[in-house]
N, C-alpha and C positions, 0 to 999 in steps of 0.2 A: 504494500500500500504506500503510495507516494504521499509526501508531506504537502499540506496546503500552503501556497505561497503568501500566507498572511501570518504575521508573527507579532509578538509583543517584546518590548524592551522595558525592563523594570529597573529603574535606578533606585537602589536601596540606600537611604541616607539618614543622617541624624540632624537635629535642629541646627547644629553648628557646621553642617555640611561636610561631615566625614562620609565618604562614599565607599560602599562595599564593592570590591572587584573580585572576580573569580578567574582562575587560570585554566584555560581549556586543556583537557586531557589529550585531545586529538591534535593539538598544536601547542606544545609547551612554549611559554613565553608570550602567548596571546592572552591578554587580560581583558575582561569584559564585565558588564553588568549581567543580570539574569536576562536570558532571551529564550524564546521558544515559539514553535509553530502552533497555530490554532488547530484543535482537533475538530472533526465534524460535529456540528450541533452545539459547540461551545460559544458563549459570548466572549468578547475580548477580556472582560473582567474575570470570567472563569478561567480563561487561559492564563492570565497574569497570576492569579491565586495558585493555580496548579503548578506553574513553572517555578514560582518562589518556593513552594513546598518541596518539589522534586529536587531543586538545585541547592537549596540552603537548609531545608528542614524547618524553616520558619512558617508560622501560620499567619498569612497576610491579613486574615480577618481580625486579628488581635491589634492591628496597627491601622494607620490611615493610608489607604491606597487611593491615589488620585489619578484620573486620566488627564493627560497633559494637553489633549487636543492637538497633538503633533503626529503627523504621519510622514514617514520617509519611504520613498520608493527607491530601490537600488538593485543593481545587477547582482545576482547570486554568485558568490565566488565559485570559480570553475571546480575547485576541489570538493565542493559540497553539492554540486548540481545533481549528482546521481540520486540524491534523496527525493528529487522532484520528478514529475512527469517529463518526458523528453523535450516537449515544446516549451517548458517553463524556464525562463531565464531571469525573471524579475520577481522581487518580493516586496510586499507592503508591510512595513513595521509600524506598530502603534506604541507610543511611548506612555509609560506610567511612572509614577513616583511612589515609593513606599517609605513613609516616615517612621523611624524607630526612635525611642527616647535616647539611645546611646549605642555605641558599638557593642555588638554581642558576638560571641563565637557562633559559627554556623557549622552545619554538618554538610559538607560538599558531597554531591553524588559522584562516587568514584569513577563511574563510567563516563562522566562528562567533564569533571574538573579535578585538578591536582591539588589546589590550594586556594586560600582566600586571603585578602588583606583589606584593612580599612585605611583609606588615605584621605588627606584633605582634598577638597574638590578639584583644585588646580592640578595637583599631582595625579589624581585619578583620571582627569580629562587627558592629560599628557600620556599616561600609561596605557590607556585602552587602545587596541589596534583598530577599532571601528570608528570611522569619522562620524557616523550618526550617533554613536554612543558618546563620543566626546562632546558633540554639539548638545545632546540632551543634558549632559552634566552641566555644561556652561549655562544653558537656558534655565535649568533648575536653580543654579546658584544666583542667577540674575532675577529670580522670582518670576520667571515668565512661564512657569509650568503649573502653578497653583498647588504645588505639593509641599511647600515649606510652611513652617510655623508650628 
């Protein structure tokens, strides 16, 4: 079964803008926020909650999850296109912010991630490999996402 080319990006952060990044298991050195494709029948919020739980062990329902009204369309990296139907080359990503009261340890999904770290937002934006992830972090820090506070 192919992935749906609709995904979420969830920037997990604290009130003072510490941002959680995860290191990809399939590409060591690639750091990112929580991401994942929508499953059939899911709303985008359900996808965000599921992906946060799967990738970090956190229950997003215990915190403030905010849709940022940001959509990014991008070309799917060649190395990951096999996950999609042959004619699919682009993905639409929907950005969310998840506010936690402070940095907490997380349980990374071993099949997806090697490690995690909390970084100040500027460092997190520089460290992530994804331009849309870096932009989402910068927008959140500028309070243009609605997820702060």
